[in-house]
C-alpha positions as CSV (number, residue, x, y, z in Angstrom):
1,X,-12.8,-9.2,50.9
2,X,-11.9,-11.0,54.2
3,X,-8.2,-11.0,54.9
4,X,-7.3,-14.3,56.6
5,X,-4.1,-13.6,58.9
6,X,-1.4,-16.2,58.8
7,X,1.4,-16.6,61.2
8,X,5.1,-16.3,60.2
9,X,7.6,-19.1,61.1
10,X,9.7,-16.2,61.7
11,X,8.2,-15.6,65.4
12,X,9.4,-19.2,67.0
13,X,12.7,-18.6,65.2
14,X,13.1,-15.4,67.0
15,X,12.2,-17.0,70.5
16,X,14.8,-19.6,69.7
17,X,17.4,-17.2,68.9
18,X,16.8,-15.2,72.2
19,X,17.3,-18.4,74.3
20,X,20.5,-18.9,72.6
21,X,21.6,-15.5,73.3
22,X,21.0,-16.2,77.1
23,X,22.9,-19.4,76.9
24,X,25.7,-18.3,74.9
25,X,29.0,-17.7,77.4
26,X,27.5,-18.7,80.6
27,X,28.6,-21.7,83.1
28,X,25.9,-23.5,85.0
29,X,26.4,-25.2,88.5
30,X,25.6,-28.9,88.7
31,X,23.1,-30.2,91.3
32,X,24.8,-31.0,95.0
33,X,25.6,-34.8,95.4
34,X,23.6,-35.8,98.8
35,X,24.3,-38.9,100.7
36,X,22.0,-41.6,101.1
37,X,19.5,-41.5,103.7
38,X,20.7,-42.4,107.4
39,X,24.2,-41.8,106.5
40,X,26.1,-38.6,107.4
41,X,28.8,-37.4,105.0
42,X,31.1,-35.1,106.6
43,X,33.2,-34.5,103.4
44,X,31.7,-32.2,101.2
45,X,32.7,-32.4,97.6
46,X,33.0,-28.8,95.8
47,X,30.4,-28.7,93.1
48,X,31.5,-29.9,89.6
49,X,31.5,-27.1,87.0
50,X,30.4,-28.2,83.8
51,X,31.4,-26.1,81.0
52,X,28.8,-25.6,78.0
53,X,29.9,-24.7,74.5
54,X,28.4,-21.6,73.3
55,X,26.5,-22.0,69.8
56,X,27.7,-19.0,67.5
57,X,24.9,-16.6,67.0
58,X,23.3,-16.9,63.5
59,X,21.8,-13.8,62.1
60,X,18.3,-14.0,60.5
61,X,18.4,-13.9,56.7
62,X,17.6,-10.4,55.0
63,X,15.7,-9.7,51.9
64,X,18.2,-9.2,48.9
65,X,17.1,-6.2,46.5
66,X,16.9,-7.2,42.9
67,X,19.3,-5.1,40.8
68,X,17.6,-2.8,38.2
69,X,18.8,-4.1,34.9
70,X,21.6,-2.2,33.0
71,X,20.2,0.0,30.1
72,X,21.1,-1.5,26.7
73,X,22.4,1.3,24.3
74,X,21.1,1.1,20.6
75,X,22.4,3.6,17.9
76,X,20.6,4.8,14.9
77,X,23.1,6.8,12.5
78,X,21.7,10.0,11.5
79,X,21.4,9.1,7.9
80,X,18.9,6.1,8.6
81,X,15.8,6.7,6.7
82,X,13.0,8.8,8.4
83,X,10.7,5.8,8.1
84,X,12.9,3.5,10.0
85,X,13.7,5.9,12.8
86,X,10.1,6.6,13.4
87,X,9.3,3.0,13.3
88,X,11.7,2.1,16.0
89,X,10.1,2.1,19.4
90,X,12.3,0.5,21.8
91,X,11.2,-1.6,24.7
92,X,13.0,-1.5,27.8
93,X,15.7,-2.1,28.7
94,X,16.8,-1.1,25.2
95,X,17.6,2.9,25.0
96,X,18.7,5.2,22.3
97,X,22.2,5.9,22.6
98,X,23.5,9.5,21.9
99,X,26.7,8.3,19.9
100,X,27.8,5.3,18.1
101,X,30.6,4.7,20.9
102,X,30.0,2.9,23.2
103,X,26.7,1.9,22.1
104,X,25.8,-2.0,22.5
105,X,24.1,-2.2,19.3
106,X,24.2,-0.5,16.0
107,X,21.8,-0.5,13.0
108,X,23.9,-1.1,10.0
109,X,23.4,-1.8,6.1
110,X,24.4,-5.7,5.6
111,X,23.8,-6.1,1.8
112,X,25.5,-9.6,1.9
113,X,22.4,-11.2,3.7
114,X,19.4,-12.7,2.5
115,X,16.4,-10.5,2.8
116,X,14.6,-12.9,5.3
117,X,17.6,-12.2,7.6
118,X,17.6,-8.6,7.4
119,X,15.8,-6.8,10.2
120,X,14.6,-4.1,7.9
121,X,14.2,-4.3,4.0
122,X,13.6,-0.7,2.9
123,X,12.3,-0.2,-0.6
124,X,13.1,3.0,-2.7
125,X,11.8,3.9,-6.1
126,X,13.3,5.7,-9.1
127,X,10.8,8.3,-10.2
128,X,10.3,10.6,-12.7
129,X,7.8,13.5,-13.5
130,X,4.6,11.9,-14.6
131,X,5.0,13.3,-18.2
132,X,7.9,11.0,-18.9
133,X,8.2,8.5,-22.1
134,X,10.8,6.3,-20.5
135,X,9.3,3.4,-18.9
136,X,12.2,1.5,-17.3
137,X,16.2,1.1,-17.4
138,X,18.4,-1.5,-16.4
139,X,20.3,-1.6,-13.0
140,X,23.6,-1.5,-14.8
141,X,22.5,1.9,-16.6
142,X,21.3,3.3,-13.3
143,X,24.5,2.5,-11.6
144,X,26.3,4.1,-14.6
145,X,24.2,7.4,-14.0
146,X,25.3,7.1,-10.3
147,X,28.9,6.8,-11.1
148,X,29.0,9.1,-14.2
149,X,30.5,6.7,-16.2
150,X,27.7,6.2,-18.9
151,X,26.6,8.7,-21.7
152,X,23.1,9.5,-19.8
153,X,21.2,12.8,-19.9
154,X,19.6,12.2,-16.7
155,X,20.6,13.5,-13.5
156,X,19.1,12.1,-10.1
157,X,18.0,14.1,-7.1
158,X,17.7,12.7,-3.6
159,X,17.8,13.9,0.0
160,X,20.8,13.6,2.4
161,X,19.5,10.3,3.7
162,X,19.0,8.7,0.5
163,X,22.4,9.8,-0.7
164,X,23.9,8.4,2.5
165,X,22.3,5.2,2.1
166,X,23.2,4.6,-1.5
167,X,26.8,5.9,-1.1
168,X,27.2,2.9,1.1
169,X,25.4,0.3,-1.2
170,X,27.2,1.7,-4.5
171,X,30.0,3.8,-3.6
172,X,30.4,7.6,-3.6
173,X,28.6,9.1,-6.6
174,X,29.4,11.6,-9.6
175,X,28.2,14.7,-8.1
176,X,27.6,16.3,-11.5
177,X,25.0,13.6,-12.0
178,X,23.6,12.9,-8.4
179,X,22.2,16.3,-6.8
180,X,21.1,16.6,-3.1
181,X,18.0,18.6,-2.4
182,X,15.2,19.0,0.2
183,X,13.0,16.2,0.2
184,X,9.9,18.6,0.0
185,X,11.5,20.1,-3.0
186,X,12.2,17.0,-5.1
187,X,9.0,17.0,-7.0
188,X,8.9,20.7,-8.0
189,X,12.5,20.6,-9.1
190,X,12.1,17.6,-11.2
191,X,9.1,18.9,-13.0
192,X,10.7,22.3,-13.9
193,X,14.0,20.8,-15.2
194,X,14.2,18.3,-17.9
195,X,15.9,14.9,-17.6
196,X,15.8,15.1,-14.1
197,X,14.6,12.1,-12.0
198,X,14.8,11.1,-8.3
199,X,15.2,8.1,-5.7
200,X,13.1,8.2,-3.0
201,X,11.5,5.9,-0.2
202,X,8.7,3.9,-1.4
203,X,6.2,5.7,1.1
204,X,7.1,9.0,-0.4
205,X,5.7,8.2,-4.0
206,X,3.0,10.6,-4.9
207,X,0.7,10.8,-7.8
208,X,2.5,13.5,-10.0
209,X,5.7,10.9,-10.0
210,X,5.8,8.2,-12.5
211,X,7.8,5.1,-11.0
212,X,10.6,3.9,-13.6
213,X,11.0,0.1,-13.8
214,X,14.5,-1.1,-13.0
215,X,15.4,-4.4,-14.6
216,X,11.6,-4.6,-15.6
217,X,10.6,-4.5,-11.8
218,X,8.5,-1.7,-10.1
219,X,7.5,-1.4,-6.3
220,X,4.1,-1.4,-7.5
221,X,4.1,-4.9,-8.9
222,X,2.0,-7.5,-7.2
223,X,3.9,-10.1,-5.4
224,X,7.3,-8.3,-6.0
225,X,10.2,-10.2,-4.6
226,X,11.9,-7.6,-2.5
227,X,15.2,-9.6,-2.7
228,X,15.3,-9.4,-6.6
229,X,14.5,-5.6,-6.8
230,X,17.7,-3.4,-6.9
231,X,16.3,-0.7,-4.8
232,X,15.7,-2.8,-1.7
233,X,18.5,-2.0,0.9
234,X,18.8,-4.2,3.9
235,X,19.5,-3.1,7.3
236,X,20.4,-5.3,10.4
237,X,20.9,-5.0,14.3
238,X,24.6,-5.6,15.0
239,X,25.9,-6.5,18.4
240,X,29.1,-4.3,19.2
241,X,29.7,-5.4,22.6
242,X,29.4,-8.6,24.5
243,X,25.9,-7.1,26.2
244,X,24.8,-6.2,22.6
245,X,25.7,-9.6,21.1
246,X,23.8,-11.3,24.1
247,X,20.7,-9.3,23.4
248,X,20.5,-8.5,19.9
249,X,17.9,-11.3,19.4
250,X,15.6,-9.9,21.9
251,X,15.6,-6.6,19.8
252,X,15.0,-8.3,16.6
253,X,11.9,-10.1,18.2
254,X,10.5,-6.8,19.5
255,X,8.0,-6.6,16.9
256,X,9.2,-3.5,15.0
257,X,7.8,-2.9,11.4
258,X,10.4,-4.4,9.2
259,X,9.5,-2.9,5.7
260,X,8.0,0.3,4.3
261,X,6.5,-1.8,1.5
262,X,4.1,-4.5,3.0
263,X,2.0,-6.3,0.2
264,X,-0.9,-6.7,2.5
265,X,-1.4,-2.9,2.4
266,X,-1.3,-2.8,-1.4
267,X,-4.4,-2.3,-3.5
268,X,-4.3,-2.1,-7.4
269,X,-7.4,-0.9,-9.3
270,X,-7.6,-1.0,-13.0
271,X,-9.9,1.4,-14.8
272,X,-10.9,1.0,-18.5
273,X,-12.8,2.6,-21.2
274,X,-15.9,1.8,-23.1
275,X,-17.1,-1.9,-23.4
276,X,-19.9,-2.4,-26.0
277,X,-20.2,-6.0,-27.0
278,X,-22.0,-5.5,-30.2
279,X,-21.6,-5.2,-34.1
280,X,-18.4,-6.4,-35.3
281,X,-16.9,-7.1,-31.9
282,X,-19.9,-9.4,-31.2
283,X,-19.6,-11.1,-34.7
284,X,-16.2,-11.7,-34.0
285,X,-17.0,-13.3,-30.6
286,X,-19.6,-15.5,-32.4
287,X,-16.9,-16.8,-35.0
288,X,-13.7,-16.8,-33.1
289,X,-15.0,-17.5,-29.4
290,X,-16.5,-15.5,-26.7
291,X,-12.9,-15.0,-25.2
292,X,-11.3,-13.5,-28.5
293,X,-11.5,-9.9,-27.4
294,X,-9.4,-10.6,-24.3
295,X,-6.5,-12.7,-25.4
296,X,-3.6,-10.0,-25.8
297,X,-4.6,-8.1,-22.7
298,X,-5.6,-10.8,-20.3
299,X,-2.7,-10.3,-18.1
300,X,-3.3,-6.8,-17.6
301,X,-6.9,-7.5,-16.7
302,X,-6.2,-10.3,-14.3
303,X,-3.2,-8.5,-12.5
304,X,-5.4,-6.1,-10.7
305,X,-7.3,-6.5,-7.4
306,X,-10.3,-4.9,-8.7
307,X,-10.9,-4.7,-12.5
308,X,-13.3,-2.0,-13.5
309,X,-15.2,-2.2,-16.8
310,X,-17.9,0.3,-18.2
311,X,-20.3,-1.9,-20.0
312,X,-22.5,0.5,-21.7
313,X,-25.1,-2.4,-23.0
314,X,-27.5,-4.3,-21.2
315,X,-27.9,-8.2,-21.8
316,X,-31.1,-9.3,-23.5
317,X,-32.4,-12.6,-24.5
318,X,-34.3,-11.1,-27.4
319,X,-31.2,-9.4,-28.8
320,X,-30.8,-9.5,-32.8
321,X,-28.0,-11.7,-34.0
322,X,-24.6,-10.2,-34.1
323,X,-24.0,-8.6,-37.7
324,X,-21.0,-6.1,-38.5
325,X,-23.1,-3.1,-39.6
326,X,-26.4,-2.2,-38.1
327,X,-28.3,0.9,-38.7
328,X,-28.7,3.2,-35.8
329,X,-27.1,3.0,-32.5
330,X,-29.6,1.0,-30.5
331,X,-27.6,-1.9,-28.7
332,X,-28.0,-5.1,-26.7
333,X,-25.6,-8.1,-25.9
334,X,-26.5,-11.6,-26.0
335,X,-26.6,-13.0,-22.3
336,X,-24.1,-15.6,-23.2
337,X,-21.3,-12.8,-23.4
338,X,-21.2,-12.3,-19.8
339,X,-18.9,-15.1,-20.0
340,X,-16.2,-12.6,-21.2
341,X,-16.6,-10.6,-18.1
342,X,-16.3,-14.0,-15.9
343,X,-13.2,-14.7,-17.8
344,X,-11.3,-11.6,-17.1
345,X,-12.5,-11.7,-13.4
346,X,-14.3,-8.4,-13.3
347,X,-15.1,-7.2,-10.1
348,X,-16.8,-3.7,-10.8
349,X,-19.2,-2.7,-13.5
350,X,-19.8,1.0,-14.3
351,X,-23.5,1.7,-15.3
352,X,-23.3,5.2,-16.5
353,X,-23.6,4.2,-20.1
354,X,-26.3,5.8,-22.2
355,X,-27.2,2.5,-24.1
356,X,-28.5,0.8,-21.2
357,X,-32.1,0.8,-21.9
358,X,-32.0,0.8,-25.8
359,X,-34.0,-2.4,-25.4
360,X,-36.2,-1.3,-22.4
361,X,-35.8,-1.1,-18.7
362,X,-36.8,-4.8,-18.2
363,X,-33.3,-5.7,-19.9
364,X,-31.4,-3.7,-17.6
365,X,-33.2,-5.2,-14.6
366,X,-32.3,-8.5,-15.8
367,X,-28.7,-7.3,-16.4
368,X,-28.6,-6.1,-12.8
369,X,-29.8,-9.6,-11.6
370,X,-26.9,-11.2,-13.7
371,X,-24.5,-9.1,-12.1
372,X,-25.7,-9.8,-8.7
373,X,-25.6,-13.5,-9.4
374,X,-22.0,-13.3,-10.2
375,X,-21.0,-11.1,-7.3
376,X,-20.0,-8.2,-9.7
377,X,-20.5,-5.0,-8.1
378,X,-22.0,-1.9,-9.8
379,X,-22.4,1.7,-9.4
380,X,-23.2,4.8,-11.2
381,X,-26.8,3.2,-12.1
382,X,-28.9,1.0,-10.4
383,X,-32.4,-0.6,-9.8
384,X,-33.9,3.1,-9.1
385,X,-32.6,6.6,-8.6
386,X,-31.8,6.4,-5.0
387,X,-29.6,3.0,-5.8
388,X,-28.0,4.7,-8.9
389,X,-26.9,7.7,-6.9
390,X,-25.1,5.6,-3.9
391,X,-21.3,5.2,-3.8
392,X,-20.0,1.9,-4.1
393,X,-17.5,1.4,-1.3
394,X,-14.7,-1.3,-1.2
395,X,-12.1,-2.4,1.5
396,X,-9.2,-4.2,0.6
397,X,-5.9,-4.5,2.6
398,X,-6.9,-1.7,4.8
399,X,-7.6,0.6,2.1
400,X,-11.0,2.1,1.7
401,X,-12.0,3.2,-1.9
402,X,-15.4,4.5,-3.1
403,X,-16.7,4.5,-6.6
404,X,-19.2,7.3,-7.8
405,X,-20.3,7.8,-11.4
406,X,-23.0,9.9,-13.3
407,X,-24.3,10.3,-16.6
408,X,-24.1,13.9,-18.1
409,X,-25.0,13.2,-21.3
410,X,-28.2,11.4,-21.2
411,X,-30.5,11.1,-23.0
412,X,-32.9,11.6,-19.9
413,X,-34.5,8.3,-21.1
414,X,-31.5,6.5,-19.8
415,X,-31.8,7.9,-16.4
416,X,-32.9,6.1,-13.4
417,X,-36.1,7.2,-11.7
418,X,-37.7,6.9,-8.4
419,X,-39.1,3.5,-9.4
420,X,-37.2,2.5,-12.5
421,X,-33.8,1.2,-13.3
422,X,-31.2,3.4,-15.1
423,X,-28.1,5.5,-15.1
424,X,-27.3,8.1,-12.4
425,X,-27.9,11.6,-13.7
426,X,-25.3,14.1,-12.6
427,X,-25.9,16.3,-9.6
428,X,-22.6,17.8,-8.8
429,X,-23.5,19.4,-5.6
430,X,-24.7,16.0,-4.2
431,X,-21.6,14.4,-5.5
432,X,-19.3,17.0,-4.1
433,X,-21.0,16.6,-0.7
434,X,-20.8,12.8,-0.9
435,X,-16.9,13.3,-1.6
436,X,-16.6,15.0,1.5
437,X,-18.4,12.6,3.6
438,X,-16.2,9.8,2.3
439,X,-13.1,11.7,2.9
440,X,-14.1,12.2,6.5
441,X,-14.7,8.6,6.9
442,X,-11.2,7.8,5.5
443,X,-12.3,6.7,2.1
444,X,-10.8,7.7,-0.8
445,X,-13.3,8.7,-3.8
446,X,-13.1,7.7,-7.5
447,X,-15.4,9.5,-9.7
448,X,-16.2,8.5,-13.3
449,X,-18.3,10.5,-16.0
450,X,-20.2,9.6,-18.8
451,X,-20.0,13.0,-20.5
452,X,-20.5,14.5,-24.0
453,X,-18.3,12.9,-26.4
454,X,-15.8,14.5,-28.6
455,X,-13.7,13.1,-31.3
456,X,-10.5,15.2,-30.1
457,X,-7.6,14.6,-28.1
458,X,-9.1,16.8,-25.3
459,X,-12.9,16.7,-24.3
460,X,-15.3,19.7,-24.3
461,X,-14.5,22.6,-21.9
462,X,-17.7,21.8,-20.0
463,X,-16.3,18.4,-19.3
464,X,-12.9,19.6,-18.2
465,X,-14.7,22.2,-15.9
466,X,-16.7,19.5,-14.1
467,X,-14.2,16.7,-14.0
468,X,-11.9,19.3,-12.3
469,X,-14.6,20.3,-10.1
470,X,-14.8,16.9,-8.7
471,X,-11.2,16.7,-8.4
472,X,-11.2,20.0,-6.6
473,X,-13.7,18.4,-4.2
474,X,-11.4,16.0,-3.1
475,X,-11.9,13.0,-5.6
476,X,-8.2,11.3,-5.9
477,X,-9.0,10.3,-9.2
478,X,-11.7,11.5,-11.9
479,X,-12.0,9.5,-15.0
480,X,-13.9,9.8,-18.4
481,X,-15.6,6.6,-19.3
482,X,-17.5,8.2,-22.5
483,X,-14.6,8.7,-24.7
484,X,-14.4,6.5,-28.0
485,X,-11.4,9.0,-28.9
486,X,-9.0,9.0,-26.0
487,X,-8.3,12.4,-24.2
488,X,-5.4,13.9,-22.1
489,X,-4.6,14.5,-18.4
490,X,-4.5,17.0,-15.6
491,X,-3.4,17.4,-12.0
492,X,-5.6,19.4,-9.7
493,X,-3.1,19.3,-6.7
494,X,-2.5,15.6,-6.2
495,X,-5.8,14.7,-7.7
496,X,-5.3,12.7,-11.3
497,X,-7.9,13.6,-13.8
498,X,-8.0,11.4,-16.9
499,X,-10.5,13.0,-19.2
500,X,-11.1,10.1,-21.3
501,X,-9.6,6.5,-21.7
502,X,-11.0,5.8,-24.9
503,X,-12.5,2.0,-25.9
504,X,-11.5,-1.3,-24.6
505,X,-13.9,-3.7,-26.3
506,X,-15.6,-1.9,-29.1
507,X,-15.5,-2.1,-32.8
508,X,-14.2,1.3,-33.9
509,X,-11.1,0.9,-36.0
510,X,-10.5,4.5,-37.1
511,X,-7.0,5.5,-36.3
512,X,-7.6,7.5,-33.1
513,X,-10.5,5.3,-32.0
514,X,-8.0,2.3,-32.0
515,X,-6.0,3.6,-29.5
516,X,-6.7,2.8,-25.7
517,X,-5.5,3.8,-22.3
518,X,-5.9,1.5,-19.4
519,X,-5.1,3.1,-16.2
520,X,-3.7,0.9,-13.3
521,X,-4.2,2.9,-9.9
522,X,-2.2,2.2,-6.9
523,X,-3.2,2.6,-3.1
524,X,-1.1,1.7,-0.2
525,X,-1.8,2.0,3.4
526,X,-4.9,4.3,3.1
527,X,-3.1,6.6,0.3
528,X,-3.4,7.0,-3.3
529,X,0.2,6.8,-4.6
530,X,-0.4,7.2,-8.4
531,X,-1.2,5.6,-11.6
532,X,0.7,3.3,-14.2
533,X,-0.5,4.1,-17.7
534,X,-0.8,1.3,-20.0
535,X,-1.6,1.5,-23.8
536,X,-3.1,-0.8,-26.3
537,X,-4.2,-0.6,-30.0
538,X,-7.4,-2.4,-31.2
539,X,-7.0,-5.1,-33.8
540,X,-9.8,-6.8,-36.0
541,X,-12.6,-4.8,-34.7
542,X,-12.5,-6.6,-31.5
543,X,-9.1,-7.6,-29.9
544,X,-7.0,-4.9,-28.2
545,X,-3.1,-5.5,-27.9
546,X,-0.3,-3.9,-25.9
547,X,1.3,-1.2,-28.2
548,X,4.8,-1.4,-29.5
549,X,7.4,0.7,-28.0
550,X,7.3,3.1,-30.9
551,X,3.3,3.2,-30.9
552,X,3.5,3.9,-27.2
553,X,5.9,6.7,-27.6
554,X,3.7,8.4,-30.2
555,X,0.6,8.1,-28.3
556,X,2.2,9.3,-25.0
557,X,3.9,12.3,-26.6
558,X,0.6,13.4,-28.2
559,X,-1.4,13.2,-25.0
560,X,1.4,14.7,-22.8
561,X,1.7,17.5,-25.1
562,X,-1.9,18.3,-25.5
563,X,-2.2,18.4,-21.6
564,X,0.2,21.4,-21.6
565,X,3.0,19.4,-20.0
566,X,6.8,19.4,-20.9
567,X,7.8,15.9,-21.5
568,X,10.7,15.3,-19.0
569,X,12.8,13.0,-21.3
570,X,12.7,14.6,-24.7
571,X,14.7,17.6,-26.1
């Protein structure tokens, strides 16, 4: 680079100033007045002295240093939630104060402001151990437990920070109902003591907790209005000095994360049991309309970001007419029934079912084409063995989730081959390796099985062992898709195992076959938070409906007990 010199106007100014110094304070003699030529002037006038006024010296201007801005002190009380404290990264000139006085700005709870005006909307959850029957309470009931004024068996655990927060919101609690414990101990204490629940920040929800609704609302709900949810606490920066009041808006605009529950980081996956649009179910669809089976559970099916269906039967142009009773178990579905899947907005179809090739592999190939044409994703089976064994990976709201599935029960004629379509045979060593690879890439694996069927509340010992093995390998969810008779649960660490969900759309009207589980799984910010267990009862050979409260209590009691769990809210 060539640097061009430039002369400063300062140099001429210096020369002028120097000349001024020489003139300042001096007297100058005037020139003599000579007579004109030819005349002698004998009188000589003394020279006149002319006084020149001196110009005062003007010093050159000097550069003025810009003062360093004074630090602005910001105070976070010691009881502020850990999530807020870790989220606050102060930009200059803001710095953390060591004490409240004389900090310029404080962070305070401000319940009397709108959520949109809050600097932080921090969401908490009321939780209970997973084997809890109660699904929800009112906000008044919760506050009565807090104050000790109601007749409730529950006690509530919380850590020191949460106690301090809600003491400021609801007043001091009744300490016979409210217990303080270390945050890391809350879950184990609650699981070991009946009628023991907890309040904790949303980001601390874990799979072995059940989230209790308050006033019908849950932090797991899609589109939750945080201002209406009773366990949203609002915090705001408040200027305490003139400096703080003048600069608090700059702090509010500093881009600090404002909530621990951001809807754009939430993903909800609904897993369902057996679908087979055949026999009496198909007959009802023919007489009552293709959408007849979905009417009562449609809101559940549409609510998920990803709705999963294990459709065990292929579509076939030559499928015989639907009749209620058919000898044997050779199944197919009329291609027009795919409209039912479209109406419930199915995103994912599992292909581990053992009736996929009942009418030949060409029917399965045509079915795969129908799914592709409708942008329906598939896994657990495919156009050949390699395709059938591949995980399905989805990404939504920053959550990366994989689906893997296999058919343990066979028959071998249903399995995919090197060149032919079919279901994926189970290779548990391969699956365990895939699970590890997915976890290393930050992808959370879900594994589903088409295992051996057993008409009992728990599956075969082999099924339990193999499902637990995949949970031990790192699958966050393991689910049985084979069960026409629903099965119980297990946790392997924080991995959730549901051995069998039962039917979804299939015509078995026997007492236990009518019972159905639909599991809504919640993912947030790259973590699996847990499941909401929905329960339904099949009506009219085709149409499941949500259970009544009494039916649900009986069903959950049965399956919590066979899972070997103490029910938290029953004597």
